[in-house]
C-alpha positions in Angstrom: 32.5 -38.2 -29.4 35.8 -36.6 -27.9 36.2 -36.3 -24.1 36.2 -32.5 -24.4 33.0 -32.5 -26.4 31.4 -34.8 -24.0 32.3 -32.6 -21.0 30.8 -29.6 -22.8 27.6 -31.4 -23.7 27.2 -32.6 -20.0 27.8 -29.1 -18.7 25.2 -27.6 -21.2 22.6 -30.3 -20.3 23.4 -29.7 -16.6 22.9 -25.9 -17.1 19.5 -26.5 -18.9 18.3 -28.8 -16.2 19.4 -26.5 -13.5 17.5 -23.6 -15.2 14.4 -25.7 -15.5 14.6 -26.8 -12.0 14.9 -23.2 -10.7 11.9 -22.2 -12.9 9.9 -24.8 -11.2 11.0 -23.7 -7.8 10.4 -20.0 -8.2 7.0 -19.1 -6.6 4.8 -16.4 -7.8 3.7 -13.5 -5.3 0.4 -15.2 -4.8 1.9 -18.5 -4.0 4.3 -17.0 -1.6 1.5 -15.1 0.0 -0.6 -18.2 0.3 2.3 -20.3 2.0 3.0 -17.3 4.4 -0.6 -17.1 5.4 -0.9 -20.9 5.9 2.1 -20.9 8.1 1.0 -17.9 10.0 -2.4 -19.5 10.9 -0.6 -22.8 11.5 1.5 -21.1 14.1 -1.4 -19.9 16.2 -3.3 -21.6 19.0 -7.0 -22.2 19.0 -7.8 -18.8 20.7 -5.6 -16.8 18.5 -7.0 -18.5 15.4 -10.5 -17.5 16.4 -9.4 -13.9 16.4 -7.4 -13.9 13.2 -9.5 -16.2 11.0 -12.9 -15.2 9.3 -14.9 -16.6 6.5 -14.0 -15.3 3.0 -17.5 -13.9 2.6 -17.6 -12.1 6.1 -18.6 -8.5 6.0 -15.5 -7.7 8.1 -13.4 -8.2 5.0 -14.8 -4.9 3.6 -14.6 -2.8 7.0 -11.1 -1.3 6.3 -10.0 1.6 8.5 -6.9 3.6 8.9 -7.9 5.7 11.7 -7.2 4.8 15.4 -10.4 2.7 16.0 -10.4 2.7 19.7 -12.8 3.3 22.6 -12.0 3.9 26.3 -8.4 3.2 25.5 -9.2 -0.2 24.0 -8.9 -1.0 20.3 -12.1 -2.0 18.5 -10.4 -3.6 15.5 -10.9 -7.2 14.7 -8.0 -9.6 14.0 -5.0 -10.6 16.0 -2.7 -7.8 17.0 1.1 -8.1 17.2 0.7 -7.5 20.9 -1.0 -11.0 21.3 1.7 -12.8 19.4 4.9 -14.6 20.5 8.2 -13.7 18.9 8.0 -16.5 16.5 4.4 -15.8 15.6 5.5 -12.1 14.9 8.2 -13.4 12.5 5.5 -15.3 10.6 3.3 -12.2 10.5 6.0 -10.2 9.1 6.8 -12.8 6.4 3.2 -12.5 5.3 3.6 -8.7 5.3 6.7 -9.0 3.2 4.8 -11.1 0.8 2.3 -8.3 0.4 4.9 -5.6 -0.2 8.2 -4.7 -2.2 11.4 -4.2 -0.2 10.6 -0.4 -0.2 7.0 -0.9 0.7 7.9 -3.0 3.6 10.3 -0.3 4.9 7.5 2.3 4.4 5.1 0.0 6.5 7.5 -0.7 9.4 8.6 3.0 9.6 4.9 4.0 9.8 4.5 1.5 12.6 7.5 2.8 14.4 6.0 6.4 14.4 3.5 5.1 17.1 6.3 5.1 19.6 7.2 8.7 18.5 3.8 9.8 19.0 3.5 8.2 22.4 6.5 9.9 23.5 5.3 13.3 22.3 1.7 13.1 23.4 2.4 11.5 26.9 -1.0 9.8 27.0 -3.0 13.0 26.1 -4.2 11.5 23.0 -5.4 8.1 21.6 -3.4 5.1 22.5 -0.2 4.9 20.5 1.1 1.4 20.3 3.3 -0.2 17.7 1.9 -3.5 18.7 -1.6 -2.6 17.8 -1.4 -3.8 14.3 -3.9 -6.5 13.4 -3.6 -9.4 11.0 -6.7 -11.0 9.7 -7.2 -13.9 7.1 -10.5 -14.4 5.4 -11.1 -17.9 4.1 -8.6 -20.8 3.9 -5.3 -20.0 2.1 -5.1 -22.6 -0.6 -3.6 -22.5 -4.1 -6.9 -23.6 -5.6 -9.6 -21.4 -4.0 -10.4 -17.8 -2.9 -9.2 -16.2 0.1 -7.9 -12.8 1.4 -6.0 -11.2 4.2 -5.6 -7.7 5.8 -3.0 -6.0 8.1 -4.3 -2.9 9.6 -3.6 -0.3 12.3 -3.2 3.5 12.7 -2.3 4.8 9.2 -2.1 1.4 7.7 -4.6 -0.8 5.8 -3.3 -3.3 3.3 -6.0 -5.6 1.8 -5.5 -8.5 -0.6 -7.6 -11.1 -2.4 -6.1 -14.2 -3.8 -7.7 -16.7 -6.3 -6.1 -20.0 -7.2 -2.7 -18.8 -6.0 -3.0 -15.5 -8.0 -3.3 -12.0 -6.4 -6.3 -10.6 -7.9 -6.6 -7.5 -5.9 -4.1 -5.5 -3.7 -6.5 -2.8 -2.8 -7.4 -0.8 -0.8 -3.6 -0.2 -0.2 -3.3 2.7 2.2 -0.3 4.3 4.1 -0.4 7.4 6.1 2.1 9.3 8.3 1.9 11.5 11.3 4.3 13.4 11.3 5.0 13.4 7.5 8.4 14.8 8.7 9.7 14.3 12.2 10.5 17.8 13.4 12.3 17.1 16.6 14.0 14.4 18.7 16.3 11.6 17.8 14.4 10.8 14.7 14.4 14.4 13.5 14.3 14.6 9.6 12.7 11.1 9.3 10.3 11.2 6.3 8.4 7.8 6.0 6.8 8.4 2.5 9.1 11.0 0.8 8.4 9.9 -2.8 4.7 10.7 -2.5 5.7 14.4 -1.9 8.9 14.9 -3.7 7.6 13.4 -7.0 4.4 15.5 -6.7 6.5 18.6 -6.2 8.7 17.7 -9.3 5.7 17.1 -11.6 3.9 20.5 -10.6 7.3 22.3 -11.2 7.4 21.1 -14.7 3.8 22.5 -15.4 3.2 25.7 -17.3 0.8 28.3 -15.9 -1.8 27.4 -18.3 -1.5 23.7 -17.4 -1.8 24.7 -13.6 -5.0 26.6 -14.3 -6.4 23.3 -15.6 -4.8 20.9 -12.9 -5.4 23.1 -9.9 -8.9 22.7 -8.2 -10.5 25.5 -6.2 -11.1 23.3 -3.1 -8.9 20.7 -1.3 -9.9 17.2 -2.1 -11.9 15.5 0.7 -10.5 12.9 3.2 -10.0 9.4 1.7 -13.1 7.4 2.5 -12.8 4.3 4.8 -15.0 1.2 4.9 -16.2 1.3 1.2 -15.6 -1.3 -1.5 -15.5 1.3 -4.3 -13.8 4.7 -4.2 -16.4 7.4 -4.5 -14.2 9.8 -6.3 -16.6 10.7 -9.2 -15.5 11.6 -12.7 -11.7 12.5 -13.2 -10.8 16.2 -13.0 -7.7 18.2 -13.9 -5.1 17.9 -16.6 -4.9 14.9 -18.8 -1.6 13.1 -19.6 -2.6 13.6 -23.2 -2.0 17.2 -22.8 1.3 16.9 -21.2 4.8 17.1 -22.7 7.0 14.0 -22.8 9.1 15.2 -19.8 5.9 15.9 -17.8 4.5 12.5 -18.6 7.8 11.0 -17.3 7.3 13.0 -14.1 3.8 11.7 -13.8 4.8 8.1 -14.2 7.4 8.6 -11.5 4.8 9.9 -9.2 2.4 6.9 -10.0 5.4 4.5 -9.5 6.0 6.0 -6.1 2.6 4.2 -5.1 2.8 1.1 -7.3 6.3 0.2 -6.2 5.1 -0.1 -2.6 3.5 -3.4 -3.9 5.3 -6.6 -4.9 7.1 -6.2 -8.1 4.8 -8.5 -10.1 1.7 -6.8 -8.8 3.0 -3.3 -9.6 3.9 -4.4 -13.1 0.4 -5.9 -13.7 -1.1 -2.6 -12.4 1.1 -0.6 -14.9 0.1 -3.0 -17.7 -3.5 -2.4 -16.9 -2.9 1.3 -16.9 -1.2 1.2 -20.2 -3.8 -0.9 -21.8 -6.5 1.5 -20.6 -4.5 4.4 -22.0 -2.0 6.4 -20.3 -3.1 9.6 -22.0 -6.5 9.2 -20.3 -5.0 9.7 -16.9 -6.0 12.9 -15.1 -3.9 14.8 -12.6 -5.3 17.3 -10.3 -4.3 19.1 -7.2 -5.4 21.7 -4.7 -3.8 24.1 -2.2 -0.1 24.6 -2.2 2.7 23.1 -4.3 4.0 20.9 -1.5 5.1 24.0 0.4 6.1 23.2 4.0 3.3 24.1 6.5 0.7 24.8 3.7 -2.1 22.3 3.1 -2.4 20.6 -0.3 -3.9 17.4 -1.7 -3.8 15.7 -5.2 -5.5 13.0 -7.2 -4.3 10.8 -10.0 -7.3 9.1 -11.8 -7.2 6.7 -14.8 -9.7 4.2 -16.1 -8.3 1.5 -13.9 -7.1 3.1 -10.7 -7.1 6.2 -8.5 -4.4 7.6 -6.2 -5.5 9.9 -3.5 -3.2 12.1 -1.4 -4.1 14.4 1.5 -1.9 16.7 3.5 -4.2 19.0 5.2 -4.0 18.2 9.0 -1.4 19.4 11.5 0.8 16.7 13.1 0.7 15.9 16.8 3.1 18.7 17.5 0.7 21.2 15.9 2.9 21.7 12.9 0.6 22.7 10.1 0.2 20.4 7.0 2.5 17.7 8.3 0.1 14.7 8.5 -0.4 12.7 5.4 -2.7 10.1 4.0 -2.2 8.3 0.7 -3.9 5.4 -1.1 -4.1 3.4 -4.3 -7.6 2.1 -5.2 -9.1 0.2 -8.0 -11.5 2.5 -9.6 -14.0 -0.3 -10.5 -14.0 -1.7 -7.0 -11.5 -3.1 -4.5 -11.2 -6.6 -3.0 -11.4 -8.2 -6.5 -15.0 -7.1 -6.8 -16.6 -5.3 -9.8 -18.3 -2.0 -8.9 -22.0 -2.2 -8.4 
């Protein structure tokens, strides 16, 4: 063999070996989550670990809340808050949070947390305690790559819940994000919109509907508030306009609205949810809304429901500055049951 051919062969083999090595080194989202949770727990002292760690089967795993949860100016949540962590421990907590979100999802979450400072400045202590350090991390079971375990991060307007089995994320729901205000109306953060896609993509879809389609999609009453502390979303049978009865451009707009929620999750998790949705039948998805068509200051809500998932969005409350319909709640749920459980 000539020297030139030998060099080419060596480079090819090296490239193949390098690719194989990289393939072995790339971790799945579930493995990253498991490693991050193990490091987070390993960085806590005994007293902190008692607050943060629960048995996998503990009922607390299903007690998820996005409302303030406080009494006499003290939080009643379980878990370890950021307030009780050192800077290094906070970094480990945020690494875990990043493992449960996409880049955009992490930005959404941190922006929502930052709103607590804005609310505190605005309310001057007249309302509930607003503290960006009051976000609580809880791990259920032992994070291993062979068994079942779960974790949660939760606080005002945030509740992310994950279940992992043998290093694979088997549930990323309930996945709740909210924002008060939905758009900051004054101050140095004026114009900030923490969850713009959930509003803009809704508006874009409704704009494409015909009057006859709106007659089917629009409901007489606003949808009720998203229900906390339940394992299964009690939304009943789907209502509204089916994707089957939409045009191709309308279906694209519906998919973009769904993606606004799915893309808050890690890419592999979002892709899995989309695959499940496609397998169950995209045309079976129902879209319904009530109230305004995302008109500023006018309440509205919407729901997207398929055989495998339900998206709920509510913008019916005034914000802390009494600006009407500027306080949003949004969630992605598993229609058959969250936390990796089948509905009973």
